[in-house]
N, C-alpha and C positions, 0 to 999 in steps of 0.2 A: 351305634354299638348297643347291644343288648346287655342288660344288667340283671343280677339277682340280688336279693337282700340277704346279707349275712349279719350276724350280731356277735358282740362280745360283751364283757361286763360294763362297757361304757355306752352301749346302745347299738343301734342299727347302722350298717354301712352298705353302700352300693358297691358291688364288685362286678367286674366284667364277666359276663356269663360263660365265656369260653375258657376261663382260667379256673384252676383248681385251688387257688389260695383263698383265704378267708379275710375276716375283718381286720385282724391285727397286721397282716401283710399290707392290706390296702391303706391302713392308717400310716404305716411307715412310708409307703410310696408317696403319700400326700404330704407328710410332715418333713421328709428329708430329701428335698429336691436339690441335692448338693453334688456337683461334679458328675462325672460319667463312670467312675470306678465302682464296680459291683463286687459283691462277695466272691472270691475266687472259686472257680469250678472245683478245685481240689478240696475246698472246705465243704462244698455241697456234697461231694461224693463221700467224704468222711462222715458227714452228718447222716447220710443215708445208711452207711454201715452201722453207725452208732444206734440209730433208731431201730434197725433190724435186730441188732444185738440186744438192745433193751427189751424189745418184745419177746425175744427168745428167752431172756433171763426171767422176765416176769411170768411167762408161761411155766418155766421150770420151777419157779418158786411158788406157783399156785395163786398168783395175784391176778393174772390176766387169763381170760377165757381162751381156749384153744382156737375157736373160730375167729375171734377178733385178732388174736396174735398172729395166726397164719395169714390173715388178710393184710395186716401191717407188714409182715415180712415180704409178702408178694408185691406190695406197692413199693417198698424200699428197693427190691430187686429191679423193678422197672426203672426207678430213678437211676440206680447204679448202671443200668444198661443204656442210659442216655435217652430214654423215651420221652422225657419231659424237660427239655433244656430251657424252655421259656417260662418256667414256673418259679424261677428263683431270681427275681429282678432287683433285689434290695441293694442299696448302696453301702459302701464301706463306711460312709460318714453317717452313722446312726448311733444308737445307744452303745456305750463302750463295753457293755457286757455281751453284746450280740444277741440280746433277747429277741429282737424282731426277726432275726435270721433263724433262731431256734423255733420260733412260732411259725415262721414261713414254712419250714420243713414239716412241723407238726400238722399244720393246716392242709398242706398239699398231700401228705401221706394219708391223712384222715379222709380227704375227699376222694382220692384215687381208690382207697380201700372201700369206701362206701359206694362208689360208682360201680366197682367190680362185684360188690356183694350188697345189693340193696336191702337185703333182709337184716343186715347188721346195723347197729347204731355205734359208730366209732367217733369218739370225741377227741379233738386235738390235744387237750390237756389231760383229760381223765385216762385216756388209753395210750396215745402215742407218746405222751410226755410222762407216763407213769414212772414213779421212782426217780425222777430226774428234776433238774432245775436248769435254766439257761446258764446259771453260774458254774455248773460243773460240766454241762454238755458242750458249751462253746470252747472252753480250754481243752477239753478232750478232743474235739473235732480238729482244732487248729494244730494240736500236736500230731495226731494221726495223719493229717494232711501233709504236714512238713516232712515227717519221717517217710511216708509213702513216696512223696515226690522226689526226695533225695535218693531213696533206694531204687526207684523204678526209672527215673530219668537222668538225674545228675550223675550218679556214679557210673552208669554205662557210658555216658558221653565222655566223662573224665578218663575212663579206662581205654576208650577208643583212641583218644588223643595221645595218651601215654604209649599205647602200642605203636602208633605211627611214628612217634619220636624215637622209640627204641629201634625201629627198622631203619630210620634215617641215621641213627647213631652207628649201627652196624655197617651201613653202606659207606661211611666216611671214617672208618677206623684208621686208615693210613694217611689221611689228609692232614698236613701240618699247616698252621696259619699263625699269624701274630695275635697274641692276646692283647686286651685293652683294659686298663683301669683308669678311672677319672677321665674317661674319653681320650686318654693318651696311650700311645704305644707302650706295651709291656712285653713280657717274655713270651716265647712261643708256647702253643699247646696244640693238641690235635682237635680238629673240628668236632670229632666224636666226643671229646671231653667237654667241649662247650655245650653240646647238645645234652650230654649226661647231666649237666647242671640243671637244664630245663626239665628233664625227666624227673630228677630228684625233687624239684619244686612241686610237681604234680603228685608224686607219690607221697610226699610228706603232707601236702594239703589233704589228700584223701584219708590218710591216717588220722589227721586231726578231725576231719568231718565225721568219720565213722565213730571215733571215740566220743564225740560230742552227742551222739544219738542216745546213749544210755539214759541220761536224765530226761531226755525228751520223750522216751518211751514209757515213762511213769505217768499214768493218766489220772485225771481229777474225778472221773466218774464215781458216783457214790457219795460225794461230798454235799450234794444238793445246794442249798442256798448260801450257807456260810461255812461249810466244812463239817458240820455236825452230823450230816446224813439224815436229817429230818425227813420223814415220809419214805425213807428208803429201807427196804428189808435187809437184815443181816446177810452178808456174803454176796449181795447184789453186785458190788464193785468187782469182786474177783470173777464171778460168773460172766458178767457183761464184758469184762476185759478179755476173757477167754474167747468169747464169740467174736469180738472185734479182731483178735489175733487170727482166728480161723478165716474170717471174711477177707482180711487184708493180706494174709500170708506172711505177716510180720509179727514177731513175738513182742507183745506189749505186757506191761504189768500194772496193777492197781497201785497208785501211790499210797504209802502207809501214813502220810501226813497230808490230809486233805486241806487243812488250813493253809499250809504252804502251797499246795497245788492250785488253790483258788486265788490266792493273793499275790503270788510271785510268778514272774515270767523269766526267771534267771536262766532256765534251760534254753529258752528262745534266744537270749542274748549270747549264750555260750555257743550254740550251734551257728547262729548268724555270724559270730566272730570268726568261726572256722571258714565260713563262706567268704568272708572278707579277706581272709588270708589267701584263699584260692584266687580271688579277684586280683589281689596285689601281685601274686605270682604270674597270673596271665597277663597283667599289664606289663610287667617287666619283660616277659618272654616276647610279647608282641612288639614291644619297643626295640628289643635286640634284633628281631627279625627284620623290622622295617629299616633300621639303621644299616644292617648288613646288606640289605637289598637296595639301598639308596643308590641313585644314579639316573640313567644307566651308564653315563660316562663321567659325570662330575661328582659322584658320591663314592662311598666305600666299595660297593659293587662286588662283594665277595660271595654273595649268593644270588640266585634268581628265584622269584616266586611266580606263581601262575598269573597270567594276564587275563583277567576275567571280563573287563569291560573298559570302554574308553574312559580316560581320567579327566578330560577337560573339554569344555564346550567351546574353547577358543584356541587351544594349543593342540594341533593335530598330532596323533601318534603318542600322546602322553598317556602313561599307565600308572596308576597309583596303588599303594598298598592298602586297599580298601578293607580287606578282611581284618588286617591289624587295627585299623581305625575302628571298625565295628566292635571288636572284642575289647578294645580299650574303653570305648564308650559304655559298654556293658559293665566293665570294672568300676567306672566312675559311678554309675547308677547304684551298683551294689554297695559301694562305700557310703553313698548318701543314704541308702536304705538302712545301713547299719547304725547310722546316727539316729534315725527315726525309731528303730527297734530298741536301742539303748535308752533313749529318752522315754519312750512309751512304757517300757518295762519298769522304769523307776517311779511311775505314777500310779494313781488309784488311791483309794482310801480304806483303811482298816481291813476288812475281810475280803476285798475284791479288787483286782486290777480292772480298770474300766477303759483300757486302750486296746482291747483284744482284736477288734476288726482291723485296725490299722497295722497292728503287729503281724497278723496273719497275711494281710495284703502284701506288706513289704517282704516278708520272708518268702512267700510263694513267688512273688515277682523275681526276687533274686535267684531262686532255684531255677525258675523257668528260663530266665535270661542267660544264666551261666550254662545251663544244659544246651539250649539252642545255640548259644554263641560258640561253645566248644565244638559242637557238631559242624557248624558252618566253617569255623576256623580250620578244623582238621581237613574237611572235604575240599575246601576251595583255596587253601593256602599251604598248610604244613605238609600235606601229602605230596605236594608238587615242588617242594624246595629242592634246589639243585646247587651244589657247590661249584663256584667258579674257581677252579683250582689254579688256573693261570694267574688270575688276579691275586689270589691268596699267596702264591709263590712270589709274585712281584712285590707285594707289600712286606712279606717276610724278609726278602733279600734286602729291601731298602731300610728296614727297621734299625734304629740305633740301639735299641734295648737288647740286641744280641750281645752287646758289650758286657751284660751281666755275667755271662759265663767266663769272662776274662778276669773278673775281680780276684779269684783265688790265685791267679798267676801274676798279675801286675799290680794288684791292690785297687781298692775302691776309688781313691782319688785319681790315680792314673787312668783308670777305666773311664771316669767321668770326663777327664781331659780329652780322651779319644772321642767320646760321644759329642762333646761340645765342638771340637775341631771339625769333625765330619759335618755337623749341622751348619756351622758357620761357613765352611768352605764349599758346601754342596757336594762333598765327596762321599765315597762309600766308607763304611766303618773300617774295612780292611785297609783302605788307602790311608786313613787317618792314623791307624795303629802303626803302619809301616813308616809313615812320615815322622811320627814322634819317636820312632826307634824302640818301641816297647817289645816288639816281637818280630820274628822272621815270618815270611810268607808261609813257610811250611808249618811252623808252630801255630800260626793263626788258623790255618785250615784244619789242623788237628783239634784245636780247642773249640772252634765255633762249629758245632754240629747240632743244628736245631732238633733233629730227631732224638738226640740224647738229652735234650733240655726238657722234653715233655714226657 
């Protein structure tokens, strides 16, 4: 491998000649050989937008020369277009401020710009990092990355799953089945009403996620090292945020309290809490679906789900609810990530949170897993759910909780006697009511009308 010599304030460093990074990136690679988790690609993209926006702002404010600024913008656009995917290799487990990742981006952009424009001298700190600090750029990038990922990937996946459930709801408007509470038979409801509960969980989770984005859209840029804005010209924060909004297509605002923006990650906790609520609802929905599909002969069997692959290496013909299992594992991971986000946000000292890389990693993994999981769950499971109406009717007719509609006529205690008698005798509810002499056959048929009970 060929090397070139780069230097920083600590001295010279050998860097692989084919790469565009510099001395500080190389030092991070050598000093943090921890795990395999690298800074998420969403953060890299957000950083590229931020560096372009900063260059544009510095040109507008007269701090950066036009030639240098345009060269930086051009290099940032190349990164945004995915032209340099191997230039950002740093691990999550680095300095808690993300300084090495900020410098990784600064160095790569500077070297790309210099390679494209040999006549220019572009310095990673003096030009690409102008008016900035790692302490305000990393929190800005992690917020932009999270909001963008939620907007562009999570919400569309959530909306598609909701749409499919609404179609399923419409298809089953007339199907009546027995309800269940505490895993025990309850009173009847329409299958569409059961699905409507699932739809409501998704719609409510979406509302909570969207509402949580408002604090996350307030950016730390302009605070520089400790929130005072040292070395940052007046109005840089507002102008830079405007350029970020233009590049991302999402309206961001400059935080009016930079001290809070640097030291607190409460907005991350708030948004991830909404993601955890979605995960909890998906867990519940997937569990309902796999219980209802259990069988095929010895379970509930009230619905069928697509058969996508063999379910056993030893039991021929067995098919399992694998998509339900996948989405519930995603939910478990998101719940675990929420613990990491909450603990990480509570840490740091004085003017800076120093758990930002792990916060960004967990947030973006949760968003990615939820989005991918919902797409898979909708495509390979929910879109293929079919009601087993014969089994639903059979269970409905056998249910003892139809006795609930008799309480107004014969009283709660007499209704309970009928239910217990039917269960102990193995008879139908109607047979028990007639045996105990509480109603005539004609009156029973008039009173027990499942379609009127739901």
